[in-house]
All heavy atoms as an XYZ file, in Angstrom:
739
protein
N     -16.754     -0.024     -6.313
C     -15.325      0.262     -6.231
C     -14.502     -0.881     -6.826
O     -13.449     -0.680     -7.364
C     -14.942      0.478     -4.756
C     -13.505      0.832     -4.533
S     -13.268      2.616     -4.628
C     -11.522      2.686     -4.340
N     -15.002     -2.089     -6.719
C     -14.257     -3.249     -7.223
C     -13.955     -3.097     -8.707
O     -14.838     -2.791     -9.499
C     -15.055     -4.539     -7.017
S     -15.104     -5.063     -5.322
N     -12.707     -3.316     -9.059
C     -12.327     -3.355    -10.458
C     -12.156     -2.004    -11.119
O     -11.795     -1.953    -12.280
N     -12.429     -0.927    -10.433
C     -12.290      0.396    -11.042
C     -10.814      0.694    -11.280
O     -10.001      0.591    -10.376
C     -12.912      1.489    -10.137
C     -12.607      2.870    -10.684
C     -14.402      1.282    -10.010
N     -10.456      1.016    -12.513
C      -9.087      1.391    -12.824
C      -8.094      0.244    -12.789
O      -6.895      0.468    -12.745
N      -8.564     -0.979    -12.802
C      -7.639     -2.109    -12.721
C      -6.695     -2.175    -13.921
O      -5.573     -2.586    -13.799
C      -8.408     -3.435    -12.606
C      -9.053     -3.641    -11.240
S      -7.866     -3.670     -9.875
C      -7.233     -5.340    -10.049
N      -7.186     -1.744    -15.085
C      -6.352     -1.852    -16.279
C      -5.144     -0.920    -16.220
O      -4.150     -1.154    -16.888
C      -7.179     -1.547    -17.527
O      -7.696     -0.238    -17.435
N      -5.225      0.128    -15.398
C      -4.114      1.083    -15.332
C      -3.133      0.754    -14.208
O      -2.216      1.509    -13.959
C      -4.659      2.502    -15.153
O      -5.302      2.596    -13.895
N      -3.350     -0.365    -13.515
C      -2.460     -0.710    -12.410
C      -1.175     -1.351    -12.924
O      -1.133     -1.920    -14.008
C      -3.153     -1.669    -11.424
O      -3.576     -2.824    -12.142
C      -4.327     -1.012    -10.751
N      -0.138     -1.273    -12.095
C       1.162     -1.818    -12.471
C       1.186     -3.334    -12.307
O       0.339     -3.929    -11.635
C       2.244     -1.202    -11.579
O       2.033     -1.603    -10.231
N       2.180     -3.952    -12.900
C       2.387     -5.389    -12.712
C       2.627     -5.685    -11.235
O       2.130     -6.676    -10.694
C       3.587     -5.861    -13.551
C       3.779     -7.372    -13.515
C       2.587     -8.125    -14.107
O       2.125     -7.799    -15.181
N       2.089     -9.123    -13.393
N       3.381     -4.814    -10.571
C       3.645     -4.976     -9.137
C       2.328     -5.005     -8.360
O       2.121     -5.849     -7.491
C       4.541     -3.830     -8.667
C       5.020     -3.956     -7.236
C       5.998     -2.813     -6.928
C       6.527     -2.907     -5.521
N       7.432     -1.795     -5.213
N       1.427     -4.086     -8.705
C       0.105     -4.027     -8.080
C      -0.647     -5.336     -8.325
O      -1.160     -5.956     -7.396
C      -0.660     -2.839     -8.675
C      -2.078     -2.713     -8.182
N      -2.485     -1.668     -7.403
C      -3.169     -3.491     -8.381
C      -3.788     -1.808     -7.133
N      -4.218     -2.905     -7.715
N      -0.704     -5.764     -9.573
C      -1.454     -6.984     -9.905
C      -0.874     -8.198     -9.193
O      -1.620     -9.043     -8.699
C      -1.496     -7.189    -11.420
C      -2.363     -6.151    -12.122
C      -2.612     -6.465    -13.581
N      -1.405     -6.412    -14.376
C      -0.902     -5.297    -14.921
N      -1.510     -4.140    -14.740
N       0.202     -5.337    -15.634
N       0.437     -8.286     -9.123
C       1.075     -9.401     -8.418
C       0.692     -9.395     -6.943
O       0.385    -10.437     -6.366
C       2.604     -9.322     -8.528
C       3.099     -9.627     -9.929
O       2.361    -10.123    -10.772
N       4.349     -9.312    -10.186
N       0.723     -8.218     -6.345
C       0.440     -8.117     -4.911
C      -1.006     -8.518     -4.622
O      -1.289     -9.272     -3.695
C       0.699     -6.692     -4.402
C       0.643     -6.601     -2.902
C       1.781     -6.817     -2.148
C      -0.545     -6.332     -2.247
C       1.733     -6.766     -0.762
C      -0.598     -6.277     -0.859
C       0.549     -6.497     -0.122
N      -1.923     -8.024     -5.434
C      -3.354     -8.225     -5.200
C      -3.786     -9.654     -5.535
O      -4.848    -10.102     -5.130
C      -4.157     -7.168     -6.002
C      -5.649     -7.418     -5.964
C      -3.864     -5.773     -5.457
N      -2.943    -10.390     -6.238
C      -3.335    -11.723     -6.708
C      -3.176    -12.819     -5.664
O      -3.573    -13.947     -5.909
C      -2.503    -12.093     -7.951
O      -1.160    -12.356     -7.567
N      -2.592    -12.516     -4.517
C      -2.335    -13.576     -3.538
C      -2.357    -13.042     -2.125
O      -2.242    -11.842     -1.909
C      -0.983    -14.243     -3.839
C       0.173    -13.270     -3.799
C       1.462    -13.844     -4.367
O       1.427    -14.920     -4.985
O       2.492    -13.204     -4.178
N      -2.505    -13.943     -1.134
C      -2.472    -13.508      0.266
C      -1.173    -12.775      0.597
O      -0.146    -12.986     -0.048
C      -2.569    -14.822      1.043
C      -3.255    -15.761      0.106
C      -2.761    -15.368     -1.261
N      -1.243    -11.898      1.587
C      -0.111    -11.030      1.927
C       1.012    -11.780      2.637
O       2.186    -11.521      2.393
C      -0.624     -9.889      2.798
C       0.297     -8.706      2.830
S      -0.454     -7.271      3.625
C      -1.864     -6.897      2.619
N       0.638    -12.697      3.525
C       1.623    -13.459      4.304
C       2.645    -12.520      4.929
O       2.305    -11.587      5.613
C       2.258    -14.549      3.461
S       1.053    -15.709      2.814
N       3.920    -12.752      4.626
C       4.998    -12.000      5.268
C       5.758    -11.148      4.252
O       6.963    -10.973      4.352
C       5.938    -13.009      5.959
C       6.669    -12.373      7.142
O       6.093    -11.463      7.776
O       7.805    -12.783      7.418
N       5.059    -10.635      3.252
C       5.717     -9.868      2.195
C       6.397     -8.619      2.748
O       5.847     -7.952      3.630
C       4.706     -9.439      1.138
C       4.172    -10.579      0.297
C       3.220    -10.056     -0.756
C       2.694    -11.205     -1.593
N       1.818    -10.738     -2.657
N       7.568     -8.286      2.212
C       8.226     -7.045      2.632
C       7.431     -5.822      2.167
O       6.657     -5.903      1.211
C       9.591     -7.105      1.942
C       9.423     -8.052      0.815
C       8.351     -9.026      1.213
N       7.631     -4.729      2.850
C       6.880     -3.512      2.549
C       7.132     -3.045      1.113
O       6.260     -2.478      0.467
C       7.190     -2.411      3.601
C       8.606     -1.883      3.464
C       6.174     -1.286      3.523
N       8.321     -3.341      0.570
C       8.638     -2.938     -0.810
C       7.786     -3.644     -1.857
O       7.778     -3.250     -3.010
C      10.123     -3.198     -1.142
C      11.076     -2.228     -0.511
C      11.582     -2.710      0.838
O      11.024     -3.621      1.435
N      12.626     -2.095      1.333
N       7.081     -4.699     -1.475
C       6.209     -5.381     -2.426
C       4.929     -4.599     -2.698
O       4.218     -4.893     -3.652
C       5.849     -6.785     -1.922
C       6.947     -7.802     -2.194
O       8.066     -7.386     -2.567
O       6.686     -9.008     -2.030
N       4.627     -3.610     -1.864
C       3.446     -2.775     -2.094
C       3.669     -1.878     -3.305
O       4.750     -1.302     -3.470
C       3.174     -1.890     -0.874
C       2.621     -2.589      0.366
C       2.787     -1.698      1.579
C       1.165     -2.970      0.158
N       2.648     -1.741     -4.127
C       2.725     -0.804     -5.254
C       3.010      0.593     -4.706
O       2.492      0.975     -3.663
C       1.414     -0.806     -6.031
N       3.868      1.331     -5.406
C       4.200      2.696     -4.996
C       5.344      2.788     -4.003
O       5.870      3.869     -3.764
N       5.740      1.646     -3.422
C       6.812      1.662     -2.419
C       8.063      1.010     -2.996
O       8.082     -0.190     -3.247
C       6.388      0.908     -1.127
C       5.069      1.453     -0.576
C       7.504      0.984     -0.084
C       5.090      2.898     -0.141
N       9.069      1.827     -3.225
C      10.338      1.316     -3.733
C      11.356      1.189     -2.613
O      11.011      1.197     -1.435
N      12.623      1.122     -2.988
C      13.692      0.924     -2.002
C      13.777      2.075     -0.995
O      13.892      1.853      0.204
C      15.048      0.766     -2.709
C      15.204     -0.537     -3.468
C      15.036     -1.765     -2.573
O      15.625     -1.791     -1.476
O      14.303     -2.680     -2.966
N      13.730      3.313     -1.484
C      13.918      4.477     -0.607
C      12.766      4.594      0.387
O      12.985      4.664      1.604
C      14.046      5.781     -1.434
C      14.086      6.997     -0.519
C      15.309      5.729     -2.290
N      11.530      4.593     -0.119
C      10.375      4.689      0.777
C      10.304      3.463      1.683
O       9.974      3.575      2.870
C       9.074      4.817     -0.023
C       8.923      6.081     -0.878
C       7.548      6.105     -1.541
C       9.135      7.337     -0.073
N      10.636      2.312      1.135
C      10.619      1.083      1.921
C      11.574      1.144      3.098
O      11.224      0.761      4.213
N      12.771      1.662      2.862
C      13.742      1.735      3.961
C      13.311      2.771      4.998
O      13.525      2.578      6.197
C      15.148      2.032      3.435
O      15.194      3.275      2.785
N      12.665      3.847      4.562
C      12.143      4.833      5.518
C      11.031      4.221      6.368
O      10.961      4.458      7.578
C      11.604      6.060      4.781
C      12.688      6.929      4.168
C      12.059      8.105      3.431
N      13.031      8.799      2.612
C      12.715      9.606      1.595
N      11.451      9.815      1.284
N      13.648     10.201      0.897
N      10.156      3.452      5.733
C       9.074      2.794      6.476
C       9.641      1.768      7.457
O       9.218      1.699      8.614
C       8.097      2.120      5.502
C       7.135      3.068      4.790
C       6.480      2.379      3.601
C       6.075      3.592      5.741
N      10.620      0.978      6.992
C      11.245     -0.027      7.862
C      11.861      0.626      9.095
O      11.747      0.099     10.210
C      12.314     -0.802      7.087
C      11.725     -1.794      6.107
C      12.772     -2.406      5.183
O      13.973     -2.040      5.273
O      12.394     -3.261      4.369
N      12.507      1.771      8.889
C      13.155      2.471      9.995
C      12.142      2.913     11.059
O      12.485      3.081     12.226
C      13.923      3.687      9.472
N      10.883      3.076     10.651
C       9.828      3.481     11.585
C       9.004      2.295     12.067
O       7.966      2.462     12.700
C       8.928      4.516     10.915
C       9.725      5.784     10.560
C       8.872      7.033     10.578
C       9.738      8.274     10.621
N       9.879      8.949      9.364
N       9.465      1.079     11.750
C       8.790     -0.114     12.244
C       7.795     -0.737     11.283
O       7.228     -1.782     11.574
N       7.582     -0.114     10.140
C       6.655     -0.652      9.134
C       7.437     -1.510      8.141
O       7.640     -1.139      6.997
C       5.922      0.492      8.420
C       5.053      1.293      9.361
C       5.562      2.397     10.030
C       3.736      0.921      9.595
C       4.758      3.127     10.913
C       2.926      1.637     10.475
C       3.457      2.738     11.132
O       2.670      3.453     12.004
N       7.904     -2.670      8.629
C       8.840     -3.473      7.841
C       8.162     -4.523      6.978
O       8.807     -5.152      6.152
C       9.866     -4.144      8.763
C       9.194     -5.009      9.820
O       8.015     -4.757     10.156
O       9.855     -5.936     10.315
N       6.875     -4.716      7.145
C       6.142     -5.715      6.371
C       4.883     -5.087      5.790
O       4.301     -4.165      6.366
C       5.743     -6.906      7.263
C       6.931     -7.719      7.745
C       7.391     -8.658      6.650
N       8.610     -9.364      6.978
C       9.788     -9.130      6.422
N       9.924     -8.172      5.536
N      10.837     -9.854      6.731
N       4.455     -5.608      4.658
C       3.248     -5.091      4.010
C       2.052     -5.149      4.957
O       1.230     -4.224      4.991
C       2.959     -5.883      2.735
N       1.958     -6.216      5.755
C       0.792     -6.339      6.639
C       0.787     -5.278      7.744
O      -0.280     -4.942      8.267
C       0.667     -7.752      7.218
C       1.712     -8.155      8.229
C       1.650     -7.729      9.562
C       2.774     -8.982      7.852
C       2.615     -8.104     10.480
C       3.741     -9.362      8.764
C       3.656     -8.927     10.074
O       4.620     -9.295     10.976
N       1.947     -4.736      8.112
C       1.986     -3.674      9.119
C       1.398     -2.387      8.528
O       0.643     -1.668      9.192
C       3.430     -3.437      9.637
C       3.432     -2.418     10.767
C       4.053     -4.743     10.113
N       1.719     -2.119      7.260
C       1.128     -0.968      6.563
C      -0.380     -1.206      6.376
O      -1.189     -0.288      6.543
C       1.839     -0.709      5.221
C       1.176      0.447      4.463
C       3.314     -0.392      5.452
N      -0.754     -2.445      6.058
C      -2.181     -2.779      5.967
C      -2.887     -2.478      7.292
O      -3.997     -1.944      7.299
C      -2.371     -4.256      5.610
C      -3.819     -4.767      5.671
C      -4.675     -4.125      4.593
C      -3.869     -6.286      5.579
N      -2.243     -2.796      8.407
C      -2.824     -2.501      9.715
C      -3.130     -1.026      9.873
O      -4.209     -0.645     10.336
N      -2.193     -0.177      9.468
C      -2.409      1.267      9.542
C      -3.548      1.685      8.617
O      -4.389      2.516      8.979
C      -1.121      2.008      9.188
C      -1.212      3.513      9.282
C      -1.423      4.009     10.704
O      -1.046      3.356     11.661
N      -2.039      5.166     10.843
N      -3.580      1.095      7.425
C      -4.645      1.350      6.450
C      -6.015      1.044      7.071
O      -6.967      1.816      6.930
C      -4.376      0.473      5.222
C      -5.415      0.529      4.143
C      -5.469      1.592      3.266
C      -6.313     -0.517      3.977
C      -6.418      1.627      2.244
C      -7.252     -0.493      2.961
C      -7.308      0.587      2.099
N      -6.093     -0.057      7.806
C      -7.359     -0.455      8.425
C      -7.692      0.427      9.630
O      -8.856      0.774      9.843
C      -7.314     -1.933      8.824
C      -7.185     -2.915      7.662
C      -7.023     -4.334      8.180
C      -8.366     -2.820      6.711
N      -6.672      0.794     10.417
C      -6.884      1.708     11.549
C      -7.486      3.029     11.039
O      -8.352      3.620     11.684
C      -5.556      1.963     12.310
C      -5.662      3.178     13.225
C      -5.169      0.730     13.107
N      -7.038      3.461      9.879
C      -7.560      4.688      9.265
C      -8.873      4.430      8.517
O      -9.334      5.282      7.753
C      -6.513      5.301      8.331
C      -5.234      5.791      9.029
C      -4.173      6.178      8.014
C      -5.521      6.940      9.983
N      -9.453      3.248      8.722
C     -10.757      2.870      8.168
C     -10.796      2.951      6.644
O     -11.809      3.321      6.055
C     -11.872      3.712      8.796
C     -11.928      3.513     10.304
C     -13.053      4.295     10.928
C     -13.086      4.028     12.437
N     -14.090      4.819     13.129
N      -9.667      2.634      6.027
C      -9.546      2.613      4.563
C      -9.820      3.983      3.944
O     -10.158      4.071      2.768
C     -10.469      1.557      3.935
C     -10.293      0.157      4.490
C     -11.225     -0.804      3.761
C     -11.288     -2.153      4.432
N     -12.223     -3.045      3.749
N      -9.655      5.033      4.735
C      -9.911      6.387      4.252
C      -8.771      6.839      3.351
O      -7.621      6.930      3.791
C     -10.064      7.341      5.443
C     -10.396      8.759      5.012
O      -9.561      9.450      4.427
N     -11.599      9.186      5.288
N      -9.116      7.136      2.112
C      -8.113      7.472      1.100
C      -7.271      8.677      1.506
O      -6.044      8.623      1.481
C      -8.830      7.731     -0.226
C      -7.927      8.002     -1.401
C      -8.810      8.117     -2.634
C      -8.008      8.317     -3.888
N      -8.895      8.349     -5.069
N      -7.919      9.785      1.860
C      -7.173     11.001      2.176
C      -6.305     10.833      3.407
O      -5.147     11.271      3.426
C      -8.127     12.188      2.343
C      -8.524     12.805      1.010
C      -9.991     13.232      0.976
O     -10.544     13.573      2.042
O     -10.570     13.212     -0.130
N      -6.861     10.211      4.457
C      -6.079     10.014      5.683
C      -4.868      9.125      5.435
O      -3.767      9.406      5.920
C      -6.951      9.397      6.784
C      -8.031     10.297      7.387
C      -8.846      9.527      8.415
C      -7.428     11.545      8.002
N      -5.065      8.050      4.675
C      -3.952      7.127      4.421
C      -2.876      7.798      3.575
O      -1.684      7.687      3.863
C      -4.444      5.843      3.728
C      -3.320      4.878      3.464
C      -2.821      4.077      4.484
C      -2.735      4.780      2.205
C      -1.769      3.198      4.259
C      -1.684      3.910      1.968
C      -1.203      3.114      2.997
N      -3.284      8.506      2.542
C      -2.314      9.198      1.674
C      -1.535     10.243      2.483
O      -0.310     10.321      2.374
C      -3.028      9.802      0.442
C      -3.403      8.655     -0.522
C      -2.164     10.847     -0.245
C      -4.240      9.083     -1.713
N      -2.229     10.999      3.322
C      -1.541     11.980      4.169
C      -0.572     11.295      5.123
O       0.550     11.767      5.334
C      -2.550     12.809      4.985
C      -3.280     13.828      4.127
O      -2.845     14.080      2.991
O      -4.297     14.373      4.607
N      -1.006     10.177      5.715
C      -0.140      9.430      6.633
C       1.127      8.946      5.920
O       2.233      9.101      6.430
C      -0.903      8.236      7.222
C      -0.016      7.337      8.009
C       0.412      7.538      9.294
C       0.595      6.124      7.573
N       1.246      6.506      9.668
C       1.377      5.631      8.633
C       0.553      5.402      6.375
C       2.111      4.445      8.539
C       1.281      4.221      6.272
C       2.048      3.757      7.352
N       0.960      8.395      4.722
C       2.109      7.857      3.988
C       3.073      8.973      3.582
O       4.291      8.804      3.658
C       1.633      7.069      2.763
C       2.612      6.055      2.203
C       2.994      5.004      3.243
C       2.027      5.369      0.978
N       2.531     10.106      3.182
C       3.378     11.262      2.854
C       4.168     11.692      4.090
O       5.365     11.974      4.004
C       2.538     12.424      2.338
C       1.974     12.230      0.940
C       1.100     13.425      0.582
C       0.562     13.345     -0.831
N      -0.330     14.473     -1.137
N       3.485     11.758      5.232
C       4.134     12.201      6.471
C       5.195     11.219      6.956
O       6.284     11.626      7.356
C       3.096     12.383      7.586
C       2.209     13.603      7.371
O       2.583     14.464      6.546
O       1.163     13.683      8.023
N       4.888      9.938      6.922
C       5.775      8.968      7.562
C       7.008      8.639      6.734
O       8.063      8.362      7.275
C       5.021      7.685      7.969
C       5.858      6.894      8.959
C       4.661      6.831      6.776
C       5.087      6.295     10.077
N       6.888      8.705      5.404
C       8.060      8.306      4.597
C       8.361      9.248      3.437
O       9.259      8.968      2.647
C       7.898      6.867      4.102
S       6.597      6.638      2.882
N       7.616     10.340      3.330
C       7.905     11.299      2.268
C       7.446     10.863      0.894
O       7.981     11.313     -0.120
N       6.447      9.976      0.844
C       5.904      9.560     -0.454
C       5.311     10.771     -1.173
O       4.814     11.693     -0.531
C       4.820      8.498     -0.245
N       5.359     10.755     -2.487
C       4.659     11.792     -3.243
C       3.217     11.340     -3.492
O       2.829     10.225     -3.124
C       5.405     12.144     -4.543
C       5.415     11.002     -5.560
O       4.485     10.191     -5.641
N       6.475     10.926     -6.339
N       2.428     12.204     -4.093
C       1.014     11.904     -4.295
C       0.765     10.636     -5.080
O      -0.100      9.836     -4.730
N       1.522     10.440     -6.154
C       1.311      9.254     -6.988
C       1.700      7.978     -6.241
O       0.982      6.982     -6.282
C       2.105      9.355     -8.292
C       1.820      8.157     -9.199
C       2.713      8.102    -10.422
C       2.348      6.971    -11.370
N       1.967      5.704    -10.734
N       2.840      8.009     -5.561
C       3.285      6.834     -4.803
C       2.260      6.468     -3.731
O       1.904      5.296     -3.568
C       4.646      7.113     -4.154
C       5.773      7.232     -5.147
C       7.010      7.873     -4.535
O       6.937      8.723     -3.658
N       8.173      7.458     -5.016
N       1.782      7.481     -3.017
C       0.813      7.255     -1.940
C      -0.501      6.719     -2.498
O      -1.096      5.795     -1.937
C       0.589      8.543     -1.153
N      -0.940      7.273     -3.626
C      -2.175      6.807     -4.250
C      -2.020      5.365     -4.739
O      -2.928      4.544     -4.566
C      -2.572      7.725     -5.409
C      -3.863      7.343     -6.142
C      -5.063      7.369     -5.190
C      -4.092      8.262     -7.324
N      -0.881      5.047     -5.338
C      -0.631      3.680     -5.812
C      -0.679      2.691     -4.648
O      -1.251      1.605     -4.757
C       0.730      3.573     -6.510
C       0.747      4.230     -7.890
O      -0.333      4.601     -8.390
O       1.848      4.356     -8.458
N      -0.076      3.057     -3.535
C      -0.065      2.198     -2.358
C      -1.477      2.049     -1.799
O      -1.927      0.940     -1.470
C       0.881      2.755     -1.307
S       1.110      1.661      0.105
N      -2.204      3.160     -1.709
C      -3.585      3.117     -1.244
C      -4.421      2.176     -2.103
O      -5.147      1.313     -1.601
C      -4.212      4.528     -1.272
C      -5.714      4.472     -1.156
C      -6.321      4.351      0.095
C      -6.518      4.462     -2.285
C      -7.701      4.222      0.205
C      -7.894      4.336     -2.184
C      -8.474      4.217     -0.939
O      -9.832      4.072     -0.837
N      -4.330      2.343     -3.427
C      -5.152      1.549     -4.339
C      -4.794      0.068     -4.253
O      -5.654     -0.799     -4.308
C      -4.982      2.060     -5.780
C      -6.085      1.602     -6.707
C      -7.463      2.093     -6.268
O      -7.684      3.284     -6.128
N      -8.387      1.178     -6.021
N      -3.509     -0.200     -4.089
C      -3.035     -1.578     -3.939
C      -3.670     -2.228     -2.706
O      -4.214     -3.339     -2.781
C      -1.514     -1.554     -3.828
S      -0.735     -3.171     -3.731
N      -3.640     -1.538     -1.570
C      -4.222     -2.075     -0.344
C      -5.749     -2.160     -0.435
O      -6.340     -3.144      0.010
C      -3.806     -1.219      0.854
C      -2.338     -1.379      1.266
C      -1.956     -0.299      2.262
C      -2.066     -2.760      1.833
N      -6.372     -1.159     -1.037
C      -7.831     -1.171     -1.181
C      -8.273     -2.362     -2.027
O      -9.231     -3.069     -1.679
C      -8.318      0.147     -1.810
N      -7.573     -2.599     -3.132
C      -7.925     -3.720     -4.007
C      -7.637     -5.056     -3.335
O      -8.387     -6.021     -3.491
C      -7.183     -3.614     -5.350
C      -7.699     -2.468     -6.204
O      -8.746     -1.876     -5.865
O      -7.046     -2.148     -7.210
N      -6.538     -5.114     -2.568
C      -6.231     -6.348     -1.833
C      -7.352     -6.654     -0.841
O      -7.811     -7.787     -0.729
C      -4.886     -6.220     -1.113
C      -4.451     -7.514     -0.499
C      -3.684     -8.478     -1.093
C      -4.779     -8.003      0.809
N      -3.522     -9.542     -0.229
C      -4.189     -9.277      0.939
C      -5.529     -7.499      1.870
C      -4.305    -10.050      2.098
C      -5.649     -8.268      3.029
C      -5.045     -9.523      3.129
N      -7.831     -5.633     -0.135
C      -8.921     -5.814      0.826
C     -10.199     -6.284      0.132
O     -10.895     -7.162      0.652
C      -9.185     -4.526      1.594
S      -7.911     -4.136      2.803
N     -10.488     -5.723     -1.025
C     -11.671     -6.150     -1.795
C     -11.574     -7.645     -2.115
O     -12.565     -8.364     -2.130
C     -11.781     -5.378     -3.119
C     -12.268     -3.951     -2.908
O     -12.765     -3.629     -1.813
O     -12.160     -3.177     -3.871
N     -10.356     -8.096     -2.371
C     -10.125     -9.478     -2.767
C     -10.142    -10.446     -1.585
O     -10.673    -11.547     -1.678
C      -8.779     -9.552     -3.494
C      -8.520    -10.821     -4.264
C      -9.409    -10.990     -5.482
O      -9.761     -9.976     -6.141
O      -9.772    -12.134     -5.785
N      -9.552    -10.039     -0.461
C      -9.270    -10.994      0.608
C      -9.989    -10.746      1.936
O     -10.007    -11.626      2.791
C      -7.756    -11.089      0.873
C      -7.012    -11.686     -0.285
C      -6.338    -10.882     -1.179
C      -6.996    -13.060     -0.476
C      -5.663    -11.432     -2.250
C      -6.318    -13.622     -1.541
C      -5.643    -12.797     -2.428
N     -10.548     -9.549      2.161
C     -11.206     -9.294      3.453
C     -12.713     -9.367      3.328
O     -13.259     -9.069      2.307
C     -10.791     -7.919      4.001
C      -9.348     -7.773      4.437
C      -9.145     -6.424      5.099
C      -8.931     -8.874      5.391
């Protein structure tokens, strides 16, 4: 799984995956812009690491995470997939 599709990732994705998460805002996640970010914040997911927590609770399951993100903030398929891939690649790098 490591490195698959890395060339097609966004600059935002590469920036996020290149360093520890620390206290990054949720909008720093690939696929999450201002609108989705504010919806996530309103539900308590105000930091990237809080979304990572949910990703891990769902055992890094692609379908479950994408469905969760669609449900919680109205992400579309591409946005949810981008966010999933960003977190999956970050985990490959740092966990």
